[in-house]
C-alpha positions as CSV (number, residue, x, y, z in Angstrom):
1,X,3.1,-8.0,20.4
2,X,1.8,-5.5,17.4
3,X,3.8,-5.1,14.2
4,X,4.7,-1.3,15.4
5,X,6.2,-3.0,18.6
6,X,7.8,-5.6,16.7
7,X,10.0,-3.0,14.4
8,X,10.6,-0.6,17.1
9,X,12.4,-3.8,18.9
10,X,14.1,-4.6,15.4
11,X,15.5,-1.4,15.1
12,X,16.7,-1.2,18.5
13,X,18.6,-4.4,18.5
14,X,20.3,-3.7,15.1
15,X,21.0,0.1,16.0
16,X,22.6,-1.7,19.4
17,X,24.7,-4.0,16.9
18,X,25.5,-1.6,14.1
19,X,26.5,1.4,16.7
20,X,30.2,1.2,16.0
21,X,29.9,0.5,12.1
22,X,27.5,1.7,9.7
23,X,26.6,-1.2,7.3
24,X,25.7,-0.9,3.8
25,X,22.9,-2.5,2.1
26,X,24.9,-5.2,0.6
27,X,26.6,-6.0,4.1
28,X,22.8,-6.4,5.8
29,X,21.6,-8.2,2.8
30,X,24.5,-10.8,3.4
31,X,23.9,-10.8,7.1
32,X,20.0,-11.8,6.7
33,X,21.2,-14.6,4.0
34,X,23.4,-15.9,6.6
35,X,20.9,-15.8,9.3
36,X,18.3,-17.7,6.7
37,X,20.6,-20.3,6.1
38,X,21.7,-21.0,10.0
39,X,18.2,-21.1,10.8
40,X,17.3,-23.6,7.8
41,X,20.1,-26.0,9.3
42,X,19.2,-25.7,12.8
43,X,16.0,-24.1,13.6
44,X,17.4,-22.5,16.3
45,X,15.1,-20.2,18.4
46,X,17.3,-17.3,18.8
47,X,18.4,-17.6,15.1
48,X,14.6,-17.6,14.5
49,X,14.3,-14.3,16.6
50,X,17.0,-12.6,14.8
51,X,15.6,-13.1,11.7
52,X,12.2,-11.7,12.6
53,X,14.0,-8.7,14.0
54,X,16.2,-8.3,11.0
55,X,13.2,-8.5,8.4
56,X,11.3,-6.0,10.7
57,X,14.2,-3.5,10.4
58,X,14.5,-3.9,6.7
59,X,10.5,-3.5,6.6
60,X,10.6,-0.2,8.2
61,X,13.7,1.0,6.6
62,X,12.6,0.0,3.0
63,X,13.0,2.8,0.5
64,X,10.7,1.6,-2.2
65,X,7.4,-0.7,-2.2
66,X,8.8,-3.7,-4.0
67,X,11.8,-3.9,-1.0
68,X,9.2,-3.8,1.5
69,X,7.0,-6.3,-0.2
70,X,10.3,-8.7,-0.5
71,X,11.0,-8.6,3.2
72,X,7.5,-8.9,4.0
73,X,7.0,-12.3,2.2
74,X,10.1,-13.5,3.6
75,X,8.7,-12.8,6.9
76,X,5.3,-14.6,6.3
77,X,7.3,-17.6,4.7
78,X,9.3,-18.0,7.9
79,X,6.6,-17.6,10.4
80,X,4.1,-19.7,8.3
81,X,4.1,-22.6,11.1
82,X,1.0,-22.9,13.4
83,X,3.7,-21.9,16.2
84,X,4.3,-18.5,14.9
85,X,0.9,-17.7,13.9
86,X,0.7,-14.5,16.0
87,X,3.8,-13.2,13.9
88,X,2.3,-14.3,10.6
89,X,-0.9,-12.6,11.0
90,X,1.0,-9.2,11.8
91,X,3.2,-9.5,8.6
92,X,0.2,-10.7,6.5
93,X,-1.5,-7.5,7.6
94,X,1.3,-5.2,6.5
95,X,1.7,-7.0,3.3
96,X,-2.2,-6.4,2.9
97,X,-1.9,-2.8,3.5
98,X,0.9,-1.9,1.6
99,X,-0.1,-3.9,-1.6
100,X,-4.1,-4.3,-1.3
101,X,-4.3,-5.3,-5.1
102,X,-1.7,-7.9,-5.3
103,X,-2.4,-10.0,-2.2
104,X,-5.6,-12.1,-3.1
105,X,-3.8,-14.9,-1.6
106,X,-2.5,-13.8,1.5
107,X,-6.3,-12.2,2.4
108,X,-7.4,-16.1,1.6
109,X,-4.4,-17.0,4.2
110,X,-5.4,-14.6,6.7
111,X,-9.1,-15.7,6.7
112,X,-8.1,-19.3,6.9
113,X,-6.2,-18.7,10.1
114,X,-9.3,-16.7,11.5
115,X,-11.3,-20.1,10.8
116,X,-8.7,-22.0,12.6
117,X,-9.4,-19.6,15.5
118,X,-12.9,-20.2,15.2
119,X,-13.4,-16.4,14.8
120,X,-16.5,-16.6,12.6
121,X,-16.9,-12.4,12.6
122,X,-13.6,-12.1,11.6
123,X,-13.2,-14.8,9.0
124,X,-16.6,-13.5,7.4
125,X,-15.2,-9.7,7.2
126,X,-12.2,-10.9,5.4
127,X,-14.2,-13.4,2.8
128,X,-16.9,-10.8,2.1
129,X,-14.0,-8.2,1.3
130,X,-12.4,-10.9,-0.6
131,X,-15.6,-11.3,-2.5
132,X,-16.1,-7.4,-3.0
133,X,-12.3,-6.9,-4.4
134,X,-11.7,-10.0,-6.2
135,X,-15.4,-10.9,-7.8
136,X,-13.6,-12.8,-10.6
137,X,-11.6,-15.2,-8.7
138,X,-12.9,-18.8,-8.9
139,X,-11.9,-19.3,-5.2
140,X,-15.1,-17.4,-4.2
141,X,-16.9,-20.7,-4.5
142,X,-14.8,-22.3,-1.7
143,X,-15.5,-19.4,0.9
144,X,-19.3,-18.7,0.3
145,X,-20.2,-21.2,2.9
146,X,-17.8,-20.0,5.4
147,X,-19.5,-16.3,5.7
148,X,-22.0,-15.7,8.5
149,X,-22.3,-12.3,8.6
150,X,-24.8,-10.1,6.5
151,X,-23.2,-6.8,5.7
152,X,-25.5,-4.7,3.7
153,X,-24.6,-1.4,5.6
154,X,-21.4,-1.4,7.3
155,X,-21.9,1.9,8.7
156,X,-25.0,0.9,10.5
157,X,-23.1,-2.4,11.5
158,X,-20.3,-0.2,13.1
159,X,-22.2,2.1,14.7
160,X,-24.0,-0.9,16.5
161,X,-20.9,-2.3,17.5
162,X,-19.6,1.2,18.8
163,X,-22.8,1.7,20.9
164,X,-22.1,-1.7,22.6
165,X,-18.8,-0.3,23.6
166,X,-19.9,2.7,25.5
167,X,-23.1,0.7,27.2
168,X,-22.5,1.5,30.8
169,X,-22.1,-1.1,33.5
170,X,-22.0,-1.0,37.2
171,X,-18.5,-1.5,37.1
172,X,-17.3,0.8,34.2
173,X,-18.3,3.2,31.6
174,X,-16.8,1.2,28.7
175,X,-16.8,-2.6,27.9
176,X,-13.3,-3.6,27.2
177,X,-14.4,-6.9,25.8
178,X,-16.9,-5.3,23.4
179,X,-13.9,-2.5,22.7
180,X,-11.7,-4.9,21.8
181,X,-14.1,-6.8,19.3
182,X,-14.8,-3.3,17.7
183,X,-11.2,-2.8,17.2
184,X,-10.5,-6.2,15.5
185,X,-13.4,-6.2,13.3
186,X,-12.5,-2.6,12.3
187,X,-9.0,-4.4,11.4
188,X,-10.6,-7.2,9.5
189,X,-12.8,-4.7,7.7
190,X,-10.0,-2.4,6.7
191,X,-8.0,-5.4,5.4
192,X,-10.7,-7.0,3.4
193,X,-12.3,-3.8,2.0
194,X,-9.0,-2.3,1.8
195,X,-9.7,1.1,-0.1
196,X,-13.1,1.8,1.1
197,X,-13.3,5.6,2.1
198,X,-14.9,4.8,5.3
199,X,-12.2,3.1,6.4
200,X,-9.8,5.8,7.6
201,X,-12.8,7.2,9.7
202,X,-13.1,3.7,11.3
203,X,-9.6,3.5,12.1
204,X,-9.5,6.6,13.9
205,X,-12.4,5.7,15.9
206,X,-10.9,2.5,16.7
207,X,-7.6,4.2,17.7
208,X,-9.8,6.3,20.2
209,X,-11.3,3.3,21.7
210,X,-8.0,1.6,22.2
211,X,-6.9,4.4,24.2
212,X,-10.2,4.2,26.1
213,X,-9.6,0.5,27.0
214,X,-5.7,1.4,27.9
215,X,-4.0,-0.2,24.8
216,X,-1.7,2.5,23.5
217,X,0.2,0.2,21.3
218,X,-2.7,-0.6,19.1
219,X,-3.6,3.2,19.1
220,X,-0.6,4.3,17.7
221,X,-0.8,1.4,15.3
222,X,-4.3,2.4,14.1
223,X,-3.0,6.4,13.6
224,X,0.1,5.3,11.8
225,X,-2.4,3.1,9.5
226,X,-4.6,6.1,8.6
227,X,-1.4,8.6,8.0
228,X,0.7,6.0,5.6
229,X,-2.1,4.5,3.9
230,X,-4.8,7.1,3.5
231,X,-2.6,10.5,3.2
232,X,-5.4,12.2,1.5
233,X,-7.6,11.7,4.4
234,X,-8.7,15.0,5.8
235,X,-7.9,13.9,9.3
236,X,-4.4,12.3,8.2
237,X,-2.4,15.3,9.8
238,X,-4.5,14.7,13.1
239,X,-3.7,11.0,13.2
240,X,-0.1,11.8,12.8
241,X,-0.2,14.2,15.7
242,X,-2.1,11.7,17.9
243,X,0.6,8.7,17.0
244,X,3.2,11.3,18.6
245,X,1.0,12.3,21.3
246,X,0.3,8.9,22.7
247,X,4.0,7.6,22.0
248,X,4.8,10.5,24.4
249,X,2.4,10.5,27.1
250,X,1.0,6.7,26.8
251,X,4.4,4.9,26.1
252,X,6.8,7.7,27.4
253,X,8.9,7.2,24.4
254,X,10.2,10.9,24.1
255,X,12.7,10.3,21.5
256,X,10.2,8.6,19.5
257,X,7.8,11.0,19.9
258,X,9.9,13.9,18.9
259,X,10.6,12.3,15.7
260,X,6.8,12.2,15.1
261,X,6.6,15.6,15.8
262,X,9.5,16.9,13.7
263,X,7.9,14.8,10.6
264,X,4.7,16.6,11.5
265,X,6.0,19.8,11.2
266,X,8.1,19.0,8.1
267,X,5.1,17.5,6.2
268,X,2.2,20.1,7.6
269,X,4.0,23.2,8.4
270,X,1.1,25.3,8.2
271,X,-1.7,23.1,9.9
272,X,-3.7,24.6,12.5
273,X,-1.8,21.9,14.9
274,X,1.6,23.1,14.0
275,X,2.0,25.7,17.1
276,X,0.8,22.5,19.6
277,X,3.4,20.3,17.8
278,X,6.0,23.1,18.8
279,X,5.1,23.5,22.1
280,X,5.0,19.9,22.7
281,X,8.5,19.3,21.4
282,X,9.8,22.1,23.6
283,X,8.1,20.5,26.8
284,X,8.5,16.9,25.8
285,X,9.0,15.0,29.2
286,X,7.9,17.7,31.3
287,X,5.0,17.4,33.7
288,X,1.9,20.2,33.1
289,X,3.2,21.6,36.4
290,X,7.0,21.9,35.3
291,X,5.5,23.6,32.2
292,X,3.4,26.0,34.2
293,X,6.1,27.0,36.5
294,X,8.4,27.8,33.3
295,X,5.8,30.2,32.2
296,X,5.9,32.2,35.4
297,X,8.1,35.1,35.6
298,X,11.5,34.7,37.1
299,X,12.1,35.7,40.8
300,X,13.9,39.1,41.1
């Protein structure tokens, strides 16, 4: 489950629970504290799930960076046991995106998880990024021997990976396994080398690859990454547009797509895609045939 999906589920659960009564931030904090205490005493799986969703909700609704970091760190601590590695990785990733300069420890944690999974490419990309971003950190001596990848020119490296993805076989025009490897390595590079100007372009390409291999959730997540964390990138408006388009057409979540489209019009009212977005809002959920019929003159 990707973090995008996790937060969506969290929002859904909390909206259901609080449908009849809106809770203040103090009420929510108290509810989370009660869940934390209960889980600490019981280790109940249902309470764990509620707590994960509660953190996801607070992360998605955080009004400032500090609050988001606070709940991300709580979520990372909650999921640090090996049985919750998938959740732990997702929250670690989101924290590194949110606070790239303040997460040296978390970057090493993520590298160690990839080590334990024996994923040498991903651990190497994370550790290379760590060396690049934190060159004076004394822990570099502990990871030098764990780097099994040369990255003299990352543009050539990712170009070759992408060529492998679209190397046609008898069965398909795209290699799904290579496609997933490309996406995973772009994610690792983007976390390890956060801030590199090439990253938003790699993320956009990886989102397209995710669409091509039939993984719309990852595609949405990559577009969201570009829009939220690289807002000055020239294709940030396109990323937001494609996020909405993918939510509408692949995930069939029309209400969520409408919110994304409305955000687009609010932030980029004069963008060249604005008229297209207005058209999509007016035709949400309609098939191309339905839209065509509406364009025909009414019968007299």
